[in-house]
N, CA, C and O atoms as CSV, one atom per row, in Angstrom:
chain,resi,resn,atom,element,x,y,z
A,1,UNK,N,N,0.841,-1.181,0.000
A,1,UNK,CA,C,0.000,0.000,0.000
A,1,UNK,C,C,0.886,1.244,0.000
A,1,UNK,O,O,1.775,1.378,0.840
A,2,UNK,N,N,0.646,2.129,-0.922
A,2,UNK,CA,C,1.439,3.352,-1.041
A,2,UNK,C,C,0.978,4.389,-0.021
A,2,UNK,O,O,-0.214,4.529,0.251
A,3,UNK,N,N,1.941,5.107,0.534
A,3,UNK,CA,C,1.631,6.183,1.476
A,3,UNK,C,C,1.465,7.464,0.681
A,3,UNK,O,O,2.374,7.877,-0.038
A,4,UNK,N,N,0.307,8.093,0.808
A,4,UNK,CA,C,0.036,9.320,0.073
A,4,UNK,C,C,0.561,10.516,0.848
A,4,UNK,O,O,0.779,10.414,2.055
A,5,UNK,N,N,0.770,11.660,0.178
A,5,UNK,CA,C,1.323,12.841,0.855
A,5,UNK,C,C,0.557,13.247,2.114
A,5,UNK,O,O,1.164,13.694,3.086
A,6,UNK,N,N,-0.770,13.098,2.106
A,6,UNK,CA,C,-1.559,13.463,3.282
A,6,UNK,C,C,-1.171,12.595,4.466
A,6,UNK,O,O,-1.067,13.086,5.591
A,7,UNK,N,N,-0.959,11.316,4.223
A,7,UNK,CA,C,-0.555,10.414,5.307
A,7,UNK,C,C,0.843,10.766,5.801
A,7,UNK,O,O,1.108,10.712,7.002
A,8,UNK,N,N,1.722,11.119,4.899
A,8,UNK,CA,C,3.079,11.513,5.301
A,8,UNK,C,C,3.046,12.773,6.152
A,8,UNK,O,O,3.772,12.882,7.140
A,9,UNK,N,N,2.207,13.718,5.768
A,9,UNK,CA,C,2.071,14.955,6.539
A,9,UNK,C,C,1.548,14.636,7.940
A,9,UNK,O,O,2.032,15.186,8.930
A,10,UNK,N,N,0.561,13.748,8.017
A,10,UNK,CA,C,0.000,13.376,9.316
A,10,UNK,C,C,1.047,12.672,10.178
A,10,UNK,O,O,1.116,12.904,11.385
A,11,UNK,N,N,1.849,11.828,9.573
A,11,UNK,CA,C,2.916,11.145,10.307
A,11,UNK,C,C,3.912,12.158,10.859
A,11,UNK,O,O,4.334,12.043,12.009
A,12,UNK,N,N,4.292,13.149,10.056
A,12,UNK,CA,C,5.218,14.198,10.524
A,12,UNK,C,C,4.607,14.974,11.684
A,12,UNK,O,O,5.284,15.251,12.674
A,13,UNK,N,N,3.332,15.326,11.562
A,13,UNK,CA,C,2.668,16.070,12.628
A,13,UNK,C,C,2.574,15.234,13.904
A,13,UNK,O,O,2.768,15.750,15.005
A,14,UNK,N,N,2.278,13.954,13.755
A,14,UNK,CA,C,2.207,13.063,14.917
A,14,UNK,C,C,3.565,12.975,15.611
A,14,UNK,O,O,3.647,12.999,16.839
A,15,UNK,N,N,4.623,12.873,14.814
A,15,UNK,CA,C,5.969,12.794,15.391
A,15,UNK,C,C,6.329,14.077,16.131
A,15,UNK,O,O,6.958,14.031,17.189
A,16,UNK,N,N,5.931,15.224,15.577
A,16,UNK,CA,C,6.178,16.502,16.265
A,16,UNK,C,C,5.462,16.537,17.606
A,16,UNK,O,O,6.042,16.920,18.622
A,17,UNK,N,N,4.195,16.135,17.598
A,17,UNK,CA,C,3.408,16.134,18.832
A,17,UNK,C,C,4.018,15.178,19.859
A,17,UNK,O,O,4.150,15.531,21.031
A,18,UNK,N,N,4.383,13.993,19.435
A,18,UNK,CA,C,4.996,13.014,20.341
A,18,UNK,C,C,6.281,13.573,20.928
A,18,UNK,O,O,6.526,13.440,22.127
A,19,UNK,N,N,7.100,14.195,20.097
A,19,UNK,CA,C,8.354,14.769,20.574
A,19,UNK,C,C,8.130,15.857,21.608
A,19,UNK,O,O,8.878,15.955,22.582
A,20,UNK,N,N,7.107,16.676,21.406
A,20,UNK,CA,C,6.811,17.736,22.368
A,20,UNK,C,C,6.247,17.170,23.670
A,20,UNK,O,O,6.643,17.604,24.751
A,21,UNK,N,N,5.337,16.218,23.582
A,21,UNK,CA,C,4.749,15.621,24.781
A,21,UNK,C,C,5.817,14.897,25.593
A,21,UNK,O,O,5.786,14.914,26.823
A,22,UNK,N,N,6.753,14.267,24.911
A,22,UNK,CA,C,7.820,13.522,25.577
A,22,UNK,C,C,8.617,14.410,26.541
A,22,UNK,O,O,9.177,13.912,27.518
A,23,UNK,N,N,8.670,15.712,26.276
A,23,UNK,CA,C,9.424,16.639,27.124
A,23,UNK,C,C,8.726,16.920,28.450
A,23,UNK,O,O,9.331,17.469,29.370
A,24,UNK,N,N,7.452,16.543,28.548
A,24,UNK,CA,C,6.670,16.826,29.752
A,24,UNK,C,C,6.202,15.517,30.398
A,24,UNK,O,O,5.065,15.090,30.201
A,25,UNK,N,N,7.082,14.896,31.162
A,25,UNK,CA,C,6.748,13.620,31.804
A,25,UNK,C,C,5.527,13.725,32.707
A,25,UNK,O,O,4.784,12.757,32.870
A,26,UNK,N,N,5.320,14.897,33.291
A,26,UNK,CA,C,4.203,15.050,34.217
A,26,UNK,C,C,2.859,14.799,33.539
A,26,UNK,O,O,1.868,14.546,34.223
A,27,UNK,N,N,2.805,14.864,32.229
A,27,UNK,CA,C,1.570,14.622,31.491
A,27,UNK,C,C,1.218,13.136,31.485
A,27,UNK,O,O,0.046,12.778,31.594
A,28,UNK,N,N,2.207,12.283,31.361
A,28,UNK,CA,C,1.919,10.868,31.116
A,28,UNK,C,C,2.510,9.895,32.127
A,28,UNK,O,O,2.157,8.716,32.102
A,29,UNK,N,N,3.386,10.335,33.008
A,29,UNK,CA,C,4.058,9.414,33.924
A,29,UNK,C,C,3.499,9.567,35.340
A,29,UNK,O,O,3.782,10.562,36.008
A,30,UNK,N,N,2.708,8.593,35.805
A,30,UNK,CA,C,2.116,8.694,37.137
A,30,UNK,C,C,3.152,8.716,38.265
A,30,UNK,O,O,2.818,9.060,39.399
A,31,UNK,N,N,4.392,8.356,37.970
A,31,UNK,CA,C,5.442,8.397,38.997
A,31,UNK,C,C,6.063,9.788,39.125
A,31,UNK,O,O,6.811,10.051,40.066
A,32,UNK,N,N,5.754,10.672,38.185
A,32,UNK,CA,C,6.297,12.029,38.234
A,32,UNK,C,C,5.673,12.775,39.418
A,32,UNK,O,O,4.476,12.640,39.670
A,33,UNK,N,N,6.459,13.543,40.129
A,33,UNK,CA,C,5.991,14.251,41.304
A,33,UNK,C,C,4.835,15.209,41.059
A,33,UNK,O,O,4.026,15.446,41.955
A,34,UNK,N,N,4.752,15.761,39.850
A,34,UNK,CA,C,3.696,16.727,39.529
A,34,UNK,C,C,2.580,16.132,38.675
A,34,UNK,O,O,1.786,16.871,38.093
A,35,UNK,N,N,2.514,14.827,38.598
A,35,UNK,CA,C,1.538,14.162,37.742
A,35,UNK,C,C,0.101,14.577,38.058
A,35,UNK,O,O,-0.725,14.686,37.152
A,36,UNK,N,N,-0.198,14.808,39.326
A,36,UNK,CA,C,-1.568,15.148,39.732
A,36,UNK,C,C,-1.839,16.656,39.723
A,36,UNK,O,O,-2.951,17.084,40.030
A,37,UNK,N,N,-0.851,17.446,39.381
A,37,UNK,CA,C,-1.003,18.906,39.377
A,37,UNK,C,C,-1.673,19.353,38.075
A,37,UNK,O,O,-1.030,19.456,37.031
A,38,UNK,N,N,-2.961,19.611,38.162
A,38,UNK,CA,C,-3.756,19.950,36.977
A,38,UNK,C,C,-3.275,21.255,36.342
A,38,UNK,O,O,-3.221,21.364,35.117
A,39,UNK,N,N,-2.928,22.242,37.168
A,39,UNK,CA,C,-2.474,23.526,36.624
A,39,UNK,C,C,-1.192,23.365,35.816
A,39,UNK,O,O,-1.069,23.925,34.726
A,40,UNK,N,N,-0.233,22.600,36.346
A,40,UNK,CA,C,1.015,22.384,35.605
A,40,UNK,C,C,0.758,21.637,34.303
A,40,UNK,O,O,1.384,21.922,33.282
A,41,UNK,N,N,-0.167,20.677,34.343
A,41,UNK,CA,C,-0.505,19.944,33.116
A,41,UNK,C,C,-1.123,20.886,32.083
A,41,UNK,O,O,-0.803,20.812,30.897
A,42,UNK,N,N,-2.010,21.773,32.542
A,42,UNK,CA,C,-2.617,22.732,31.617
A,42,UNK,C,C,-1.550,23.623,30.994
A,42,UNK,O,O,-1.590,23.905,29.797
A,43,UNK,N,N,-0.595,24.067,31.813
A,43,UNK,CA,C,0.496,24.895,31.293
A,43,UNK,C,C,1.327,24.123,30.277
A,43,UNK,O,O,1.727,24.670,29.249
A,44,UNK,N,N,1.586,22.848,30.567
A,44,UNK,CA,C,2.374,22.023,29.647
A,44,UNK,C,C,1.648,21.863,28.311
A,44,UNK,O,O,2.253,22.012,27.250
A,45,UNK,N,N,0.342,21.556,28.369
A,45,UNK,CA,C,-0.419,21.395,27.129
A,45,UNK,C,C,-0.498,22.699,26.355
A,45,UNK,O,O,-0.444,22.699,25.125
A,46,UNK,N,N,-0.625,23.814,27.072
A,46,UNK,CA,C,-0.671,25.105,26.381
A,46,UNK,C,C,0.667,25.379,25.697
A,46,UNK,O,O,0.703,25.875,24.571
A,47,UNK,N,N,1.763,25.054,26.380
A,47,UNK,CA,C,3.083,25.248,25.775
A,47,UNK,C,C,3.238,24.381,24.528
A,47,UNK,O,O,3.776,24.833,23.518
A,48,UNK,N,N,2.774,23.155,24.599
A,48,UNK,CA,C,2.834,22.254,23.443
A,48,UNK,C,C,2.020,22.834,22.285
A,48,UNK,O,O,2.490,22.869,21.148
A,49,UNK,N,N,0.800,23.289,22.578
A,49,UNK,CA,C,-0.052,23.866,21.532
A,49,UNK,C,C,0.594,25.107,20.928
A,49,UNK,O,O,0.558,25.299,19.712
A,50,UNK,N,N,1.189,25.954,21.776
A,50,UNK,CA,C,1.859,27.159,21.277
A,50,UNK,C,C,3.040,26.808,20.377
A,50,UNK,O,O,3.244,27.435,19.337
A,51,UNK,N,N,3.811,25.809,20.781
A,51,UNK,CA,C,4.965,25.398,19.969
A,51,UNK,C,C,4.519,24.850,18.613
A,51,UNK,O,O,5.130,25.146,17.586
A,52,UNK,N,N,3.450,24.051,18.617
A,52,UNK,CA,C,2.926,23.525,17.351
A,52,UNK,C,C,2.457,24.669,16.448
A,52,UNK,O,O,2.688,24.651,15.239
A,53,UNK,N,N,1.801,25.655,17.045
A,53,UNK,CA,C,1.331,26.802,16.263
A,53,UNK,C,C,2.512,27.566,15.672
A,53,UNK,O,O,2.465,27.984,14.515
A,54,UNK,N,N,3.580,27.751,16.465
A,54,UNK,CA,C,4.769,28.460,15.950
A,54,UNK,C,C,5.415,27.666,14.817
A,54,UNK,O,O,5.851,28.244,13.821
A,55,UNK,N,N,5.476,26.348,14.966
A,55,UNK,CA,C,6.055,25.517,13.903
A,55,UNK,C,C,5.246,25.661,12.622
A,55,UNK,O,O,5.814,25.757,11.534
A,56,UNK,N,N,3.946,25.676,12.747
A,56,UNK,CA,C,3.100,25.818,11.559
A,56,UNK,C,C,3.282,27.178,10.908
A,56,UNK,O,O,3.322,27.282,9.682
A,57,UNK,N,N,3.394,28.232,11.732
A,57,UNK,CA,C,3.620,29.572,11.159
A,57,UNK,C,C,4.942,29.625,10.414
A,57,UNK,O,O,5.034,30.227,9.344
A,58,UNK,N,N,5.981,28.989,10.985
A,58,UNK,CA,C,7.279,28.952,10.289
A,58,UNK,C,C,7.158,28.221,8.968
A,58,UNK,O,O,7.740,28.633,7.965
A,59,UNK,N,N,6.399,27.130,8.971
A,59,UNK,CA,C,6.210,26.376,7.735
A,59,UNK,C,C,5.482,27.205,6.682
A,59,UNK,O,O,5.709,27.041,5.483
A,60,UNK,N,N,4.608,28.096,7.139
A,60,UNK,CA,C,3.889,28.956,6.192
A,60,UNK,C,C,4.834,29.844,5.406
A,60,UNK,O,O,4.525,30.254,4.287
A,61,UNK,N,N,5.965,30.137,5.980
A,61,UNK,CA,C,6.933,30.990,5.308
A,61,UNK,C,C,7.719,30.218,4.256
A,61,UNK,O,O,8.464,30.815,3.479
A,62,UNK,N,N,7.561,28.898,4.224
A,62,UNK,CA,C,8.222,28.056,3.239
A,62,UNK,C,C,7.344,28.004,1.986
A,62,UNK,O,O,6.164,27.669,2.089
A,63,UNK,N,N,7.881,28.322,0.821
A,63,UNK,CA,C,7.075,28.380,-0.410
A,63,UNK,C,C,6.344,27.088,-0.750
A,63,UNK,O,O,5.286,27.139,-1.377
A,64,UNK,N,N,6.865,25.946,-0.364
A,64,UNK,CA,C,6.242,24.681,-0.763
A,64,UNK,C,C,5.173,24.216,0.215
A,64,UNK,O,O,4.661,23.105,0.080
A,65,UNK,N,N,4.826,25.040,1.194
A,65,UNK,CA,C,3.858,24.643,2.213
A,65,UNK,C,C,2.454,24.517,1.640
A,65,UNK,O,O,2.017,25.317,0.812
A,66,UNK,N,N,1.764,23.480,2.112
A,66,UNK,CA,C,0.360,23.336,1.762
A,66,UNK,C,C,-0.455,24.106,2.798
A,66,UNK,O,O,-0.117,24.071,3.981
A,67,UNK,N,N,-1.490,24.781,2.398
A,67,UNK,CA,C,-2.253,25.637,3.297
A,67,UNK,C,C,-2.957,24.880,4.410
A,67,UNK,O,O,-3.334,25.495,5.407
A,68,UNK,N,N,-3.148,23.596,4.288
A,68,UNK,CA,C,-3.842,22.819,5.300
A,68,UNK,C,C,-3.100,22.694,6.616
A,68,UNK,O,O,-3.641,22.106,7.552
A,69,UNK,N,N,-1.896,23.213,6.733
A,69,UNK,CA,C,-1.111,23.056,7.953
A,69,UNK,C,C,-1.242,24.231,8.915
A,69,UNK,O,O,-0.525,24.271,9.915
A,70,UNK,N,N,-2.115,25.174,8.656
A,70,UNK,CA,C,-2.210,26.380,9.462
A,70,UNK,C,C,-3.005,26.110,10.744
A,70,UNK,O,O,-4.068,25.490,10.702
A,71,UNK,N,N,-2.481,26.581,11.884
A,71,UNK,CA,C,-3.204,26.473,13.148
A,71,UNK,C,C,-3.245,27.861,13.783
A,71,UNK,O,O,-2.202,28.458,14.052
A,72,UNK,N,N,-4.438,28.366,14.018
A,72,UNK,CA,C,-4.578,29.682,14.627
A,72,UNK,C,C,-4.338,29.588,16.130
A,72,UNK,O,O,-4.264,28.491,16.684
A,73,UNK,N,N,-4.218,30.745,16.790
A,73,UNK,CA,C,-4.056,30.768,18.247
A,73,UNK,C,C,-5.283,30.127,18.902
A,73,UNK,O,O,-5.160,29.408,19.894
A,74,UNK,N,N,-6.452,30.392,18.345
A,74,UNK,CA,C,-7.682,29.824,18.895
A,74,UNK,C,C,-7.653,28.292,18.782
A,74,UNK,O,O,-8.018,27.590,19.725
A,75,UNK,N,N,-7.220,27.782,17.626
A,75,UNK,CA,C,-7.112,26.335,17.453
A,75,UNK,C,C,-6.080,25.756,18.402
A,75,UNK,O,O,-6.261,24.659,18.931
A,76,UNK,N,N,-5.006,26.485,18.618
A,76,UNK,CA,C,-3.965,26.063,19.540
A,76,UNK,C,C,-4.530,25.922,20.954
A,76,UNK,O,O,-4.264,24.933,21.637
A,77,UNK,N,N,-5.303,26.905,21.384
A,77,UNK,CA,C,-5.912,26.864,22.718
A,77,UNK,C,C,-6.920,25.729,22.811
A,77,UNK,O,O,-6.991,25.043,23.830
A,78,UNK,N,N,-7.709,25.525,21.739
A,78,UNK,CA,C,-8.678,24.426,21.735
A,78,UNK,C,C,-7.981,23.076,21.823
A,78,UNK,O,O,-8.458,22.172,22.510
A,79,UNK,N,N,-6.846,22.934,21.124
A,79,UNK,CA,C,-6.088,21.688,21.176
A,79,UNK,C,C,-5.604,21.419,22.595
A,79,UNK,O,O,-5.718,20.295,23.084
A,80,UNK,N,N,-5.069,22.429,23.255
A,80,UNK,CA,C,-4.604,22.261,24.629
A,80,UNK,C,C,-5.763,21.865,25.532
A,80,UNK,O,O,-5.622,20.975,26.371
A,81,UNK,N,N,-6.898,22.516,25.365
A,81,UNK,CA,C,-8.073,22.222,26.182
A,81,UNK,C,C,-8.573,20.799,25.922
A,81,UNK,O,O,-8.897,20.068,26.858
A,82,UNK,N,N,-8.631,20.418,24.671
A,82,UNK,CA,C,-9.090,19.084,24.304
A,82,UNK,C,C,-8.178,18.022,24.904
A,82,UNK,O,O,-8.656,17.031,25.457
A,83,UNK,N,N,-6.880,18.221,24.800
A,83,UNK,CA,C,-5.936,17.248,25.334
A,83,UNK,C,C,-6.092,17.097,26.839
A,83,UNK,O,O,-5.975,15.986,27.357
A,84,UNK,N,N,-6.355,18.184,27.553
A,84,UNK,CA,C,-6.555,18.107,28.997
A,84,UNK,C,C,-7.808,17.319,29.333
A,84,UNK,O,O,-7.841,16.622,30.347
A,85,UNK,N,N,-8.844,17.414,28.503
A,85,UNK,CA,C,-10.109,16.722,28.759
A,85,UNK,C,C,-10.021,15.239,28.451
A,85,UNK,O,O,-10.840,14.464,28.945
A,86,UNK,N,N,-9.058,14.824,27.653
A,86,UNK,CA,C,-8.974,13.426,27.241
A,86,UNK,C,C,-8.117,12.614,28.200
A,86,UNK,O,O,-8.360,11.423,28.395
A,87,UNK,N,N,-7.125,13.244,28.795
A,87,UNK,CA,C,-6.207,12.516,29.662
A,87,UNK,C,C,-6.832,12.257,31.019
A,87,UNK,O,O,-7.473,13.139,31.589
A,88,UNK,N,N,-6.649,11.050,31.541
A,88,UNK,CA,C,-7.188,10.746,32.875
A,88,UNK,C,C,-6.393,11.465,33.958
A,88,UNK,O,O,-5.169,11.569,33.881
A,89,UNK,N,N,-7.094,11.952,34.951
A,89,UNK,CA,C,-6.442,12.566,36.103
A,89,UNK,C,C,-6.510,11.558,37.233
A,89,UNK,O,O,-7.592,11.118,37.622
A,90,UNK,N,N,-5.346,11.192,37.758
A,90,UNK,CA,C,-5.294,10.179,38.813
A,90,UNK,C,C,-5.069,10.826,40.152
A,90,UNK,O,O,-4.995,10.135,41.167
């Protein structure tokens, strides 16, 4: 099965997200001292969303960019909020 450009783009975006989340153990590691700190988790998710938005804006400056990669500040905030609602709080 051939991988189409849309799938490749999604794979790149997934890898970016995974790389950013990996920097914040408190999001996913119950052994982390701040794992139960909801405020710190919200800050971490907001930072991740902001970084993704900045990466997309930088990509917009590249002539070969496809327009489907744009994320507004509002979308960035919604992504952070959505991620907080999906993760279990222990």
